[in-house]
C-alpha positions in Angstrom: 81.0 64.7 67.5 82.1 68.2 66.4 80.6 69.8 63.4 80.8 73.2 61.7 77.4 74.8 61.2 76.6 75.9 57.6 73.3 77.6 58.6 71.9 79.2 61.7 70.3 76.4 63.9 67.9 77.5 66.7 69.2 76.7 70.2 72.5 75.4 68.8 74.5 78.1 67.1 75.1 80.4 64.2 76.7 79.8 60.7 80.4 79.0 61.0 80.3 78.0 64.7 82.0 74.8 65.7 79.7 72.9 68.0 79.8 69.6 69.8 76.6 67.5 69.3 75.5 64.0 69.8 76.6 61.6 67.1 73.0 60.6 66.2 71.9 64.3 65.9 74.7 65.0 63.5 74.3 61.8 61.5 70.5 61.8 61.3 69.6 65.5 61.2 72.4 68.0 60.7 74.5 66.3 58.0 71.6 65.0 55.7 70.0 68.4 55.7 73.3 70.0 54.9 73.0 72.2 58.0 76.5 71.2 59.1 79.8 69.6 58.0 82.3 67.4 59.9 85.2 69.4 61.2 88.2 69.1 58.8 90.6 71.7 57.5 89.1 71.6 54.0 85.6 72.1 55.5 86.8 75.0 57.6 88.1 76.8 54.5 84.8 76.0 52.6 82.7 77.4 55.5 84.9 80.5 55.7 84.2 81.2 52.0 80.5 80.5 52.4 80.4 82.7 55.5 81.8 85.8 53.7 79.1 85.4 51.0 76.4 84.7 53.5 77.3 87.8 55.6 76.7 90.0 52.5 73.4 88.3 51.8 72.4 88.4 55.5 73.2 92.2 55.7 71.0 92.8 52.6 68.2 90.6 54.0 68.3 92.5 57.3 68.2 95.8 55.6 65.2 94.8 53.5 63.5 93.4 56.7 64.1 96.7 58.5 62.5 98.6 55.6 59.5 96.3 55.7 59.3 96.7 59.5 59.2 100.4 59.1 56.3 100.2 56.6 54.5 97.6 58.7 54.7 99.8 61.8 52.5 102.4 60.1 49.7 99.8 59.5 46.7 99.7 61.7 44.5 96.6 61.5 40.8 96.9 62.6 38.8 93.8 63.5 35.1 94.3 64.0 33.7 91.5 66.2 30.5 90.6 67.9 30.6 91.6 71.5 28.9 90.1 74.6 28.6 91.3 78.1 31.5 93.1 79.8 33.0 93.8 76.3 34.1 90.2 75.8 34.1 88.9 72.3 32.2 86.0 70.8 35.3 84.2 69.4 38.6 86.0 69.2 41.3 87.5 67.0 44.0 85.0 66.3 47.5 85.1 64.7 45.9 83.6 61.6 43.4 86.5 61.4 46.2 89.0 61.8 48.4 87.3 59.1 45.4 87.2 56.7 44.7 91.0 57.3 48.4 91.8 56.7 48.2 89.8 53.4 45.3 92.0 52.4 47.6 95.0 52.9 50.3 93.5 50.7 52.4 92.1 53.6 53.1 88.4 53.1 53.6 87.0 56.7 53.2 83.5 57.9 50.9 83.1 60.9 53.6 81.5 63.0 55.6 84.7 62.7 52.9 86.7 64.4 54.1 86.6 68.0 50.7 86.5 69.7 50.8 84.6 73.0 47.1 84.2 73.4 44.2 85.1 71.0 42.8 88.6 71.6 39.4 88.2 73.4 38.7 91.8 74.5 37.9 95.1 72.8 40.8 97.6 72.6 44.1 98.5 71.0 46.9 96.1 71.1 50.5 96.2 69.8 51.3 92.8 68.3 55.0 91.9 67.4 55.6 90.3 64.1 59.0 88.6 63.5 60.1 89.4 60.0 63.7 88.4 60.3 65.9 86.6 62.9 67.0 90.0 64.2 64.1 92.3 63.1 60.7 92.4 64.7 57.9 94.8 63.6 55.0 96.0 65.8 51.6 96.2 64.3 48.7 98.1 65.9 45.6 95.9 66.1 42.2 97.4 67.1 39.3 95.2 68.1 36.1 97.1 67.8 32.4 96.1 68.2 30.6 95.1 65.0 28.8 98.0 63.4 25.0 97.9 63.8 25.4 95.9 67.0 23.5 97.4 69.9 25.5 98.1 73.0 25.4 95.1 75.3 22.5 95.4 77.7 23.2 94.8 81.4 21.9 91.5 82.6 18.4 91.9 83.9 17.3 90.1 87.0 14.7 87.3 86.3 11.2 88.5 87.1 8.2 86.6 88.1 6.7 84.6 85.1 3.7 86.4 83.9 0.4 84.6 83.4 -0.2 83.6 79.8 -2.8 85.7 78.2 -6.0 84.0 77.2 -6.5 85.3 73.7 -8.3 83.1 71.2 
């Protein structure tokens, strides 16, 4: 079945594209959610009108996202964490932690938009991409530092002979 997309659909196409999809996918997903319309001449004209309005809106959203990305690039997030041997962390810094810290700095970002492949489990500085818009990605500097007041991790000592218990009474 051929349909005209009303909205951008991941892995399928962009607004206004005519795509061929399975009948069930169109009937059960795209059409009820108003993501697509069947291909007819009247629908083509309607999509063309919607596309012109959407292009203006999309350009404005992209411009706002680029401004937000520029402000976000100046942000540096510092996460103090407990550290074990070899500078490995007890726990980790996750996408949810980063999203929460950004919210504390007046940037509302969903944790699924923080493009962190694996949680950060080592000390250091990391550049973490945050997807703000379909075409705009900001980079946030994340520093993982040892928790203040925590002594530097001591090297592992070799086990010594057990000492005799003292006989104090």
